[in-house]
C-alpha positions as CSV (number, residue, x, y, z in Angstrom):
1,X,-29.2,-42.9,28.2
2,X,-26.0,-40.9,27.7
3,X,-22.7,-42.6,27.8
4,X,-20.0,-41.5,30.3
5,X,-17.9,-40.1,27.4
6,X,-20.8,-38.0,26.2
7,X,-21.5,-36.7,29.8
8,X,-17.8,-35.8,30.1
9,X,-17.9,-34.0,26.8
10,X,-20.9,-32.1,27.9
11,X,-19.2,-31.1,31.1
12,X,-16.1,-29.9,29.2
13,X,-18.3,-27.9,26.9
14,X,-19.9,-26.3,29.9
15,X,-16.5,-25.5,31.5
16,X,-15.3,-23.9,28.2
17,X,-18.4,-21.7,28.2
18,X,-17.6,-20.7,31.8
19,X,-14.0,-20.1,30.9
20,X,-15.1,-17.9,28.0
21,X,-17.4,-16.0,30.3
22,X,-14.7,-15.5,32.8
23,X,-12.3,-14.1,30.1
24,X,-14.9,-11.7,28.8
25,X,-15.8,-10.6,32.4
26,X,-12.1,-9.8,33.0
27,X,-11.9,-7.9,29.8
28,X,-15.1,-6.0,30.5
29,X,-14.1,-5.1,34.0
30,X,-10.6,-4.1,32.8
31,X,-12.2,-2.0,30.1
32,X,-14.5,-0.4,32.6
33,X,-11.7,0.5,35.0
34,X,-9.0,1.5,32.5
35,X,-11.0,3.1,29.7
36,X,-14.6,3.8,30.2
37,X,-14.3,5.5,33.5
38,X,-11.2,7.5,32.5
39,X,-12.1,8.4,28.9
40,X,-15.8,8.4,29.3
41,X,-16.5,8.3,25.6
42,X,-19.7,6.7,24.4
43,X,-17.7,4.3,22.2
44,X,-15.7,3.0,25.2
45,X,-18.9,2.5,27.2
46,X,-20.5,0.6,24.3
47,X,-17.5,-1.7,24.0
48,X,-17.4,-2.3,27.7
49,X,-21.2,-3.2,27.8
50,X,-20.7,-5.5,24.8
51,X,-17.9,-7.3,26.6
52,X,-19.9,-7.7,29.8
53,X,-23.0,-8.8,27.8
54,X,-20.8,-11.4,26.0
55,X,-19.7,-12.7,29.4
56,X,-23.3,-13.0,30.5
57,X,-24.4,-14.8,27.4
58,X,-21.5,-17.3,27.6
59,X,-22.4,-17.9,31.3
60,X,-26.0,-18.5,30.3
61,X,-25.0,-21.0,27.7
62,X,-22.8,-22.7,30.2
63,X,-25.7,-23.1,32.6
64,X,-28.3,-24.2,30.0
65,X,-26.1,-26.5,27.8
66,X,-26.3,-29.4,30.3
67,X,-29.9,-30.0,29.4
68,X,-28.8,-31.1,26.0
69,X,-31.8,-29.5,24.2
70,X,-31.4,-29.1,20.5
71,X,-32.4,-25.4,20.4
72,X,-29.8,-24.6,23.0
73,X,-27.1,-26.3,21.0
74,X,-28.3,-24.5,17.8
75,X,-28.2,-21.1,19.5
76,X,-24.9,-21.8,21.1
77,X,-23.3,-22.9,17.8
78,X,-24.6,-19.7,16.1
79,X,-23.4,-17.5,18.9
80,X,-19.9,-19.1,19.2
81,X,-19.6,-18.9,15.4
82,X,-20.5,-15.2,15.5
83,X,-17.7,-14.8,18.2
84,X,-15.3,-16.6,15.8
85,X,-16.1,-14.2,13.0
86,X,-15.9,-11.1,15.2
87,X,-12.5,-12.3,16.5
88,X,-11.2,-12.4,13.0
89,X,-12.6,-9.1,11.9
90,X,-11.0,-7.1,14.8
91,X,-7.5,-5.9,15.0
92,X,-5.7,-9.2,15.5
93,X,-3.1,-9.7,18.2
94,X,-2.0,-12.5,20.5
95,X,-5.0,-12.1,22.8
96,X,-7.3,-12.3,19.8
97,X,-5.6,-15.4,18.7
98,X,-6.1,-17.0,22.1
99,X,-9.8,-16.0,22.2
100,X,-10.2,-17.3,18.6
101,X,-8.6,-20.6,19.6
102,X,-10.9,-20.9,22.7
103,X,-13.9,-20.2,20.5
104,X,-12.9,-22.7,17.8
105,X,-12.3,-25.4,20.4
106,X,-15.7,-24.6,21.9
107,X,-17.4,-24.6,18.5
108,X,-15.8,-28.0,17.6
109,X,-16.8,-29.5,20.9
110,X,-20.4,-28.3,20.5
111,X,-20.6,-30.1,17.2
112,X,-19.1,-33.3,18.4
113,X,-21.0,-33.3,21.7
114,X,-24.3,-32.7,19.9
115,X,-23.5,-35.5,17.4
116,X,-22.7,-37.9,20.2
117,X,-25.9,-37.0,22.0
118,X,-27.9,-37.6,18.9
119,X,-26.2,-41.0,18.4
120,X,-27.0,-42.0,22.0
121,X,-30.7,-41.0,21.5
122,X,-30.9,-43.0,18.3
123,X,-29.3,-46.0,20.0
124,X,-31.7,-45.7,22.9
125,X,-34.7,-45.5,20.7
126,X,-33.6,-48.5,18.6
127,X,-33.2,-50.6,21.7
128,X,-36.8,-49.8,22.9
């Protein structure tokens, strides 16, 4: 049985995924409206599609993470870590710093939440 603290951490993790998805959706729509439709270059379209795909993946993780399955946490940690690396390798401004901070918080929360869930499972199995 999960403790209330673990459940709250899982909810917070979910909300951070949803926040991340919303940010990337706004960026994707903004890119679509301001760049891709005006400029029309292939590179602009690729960047816009990647932003919208990132939003979709973050939303998917937000929906799936509440199940607490190990493989979801593993994939989520890999994906968020990839986002951290990509945030650092891009031209770096204040928006990139905020995205990096959001991703680092999410990554840390994923590790802590998964650790707590494993502790709770070990405690439950020892009590049986």
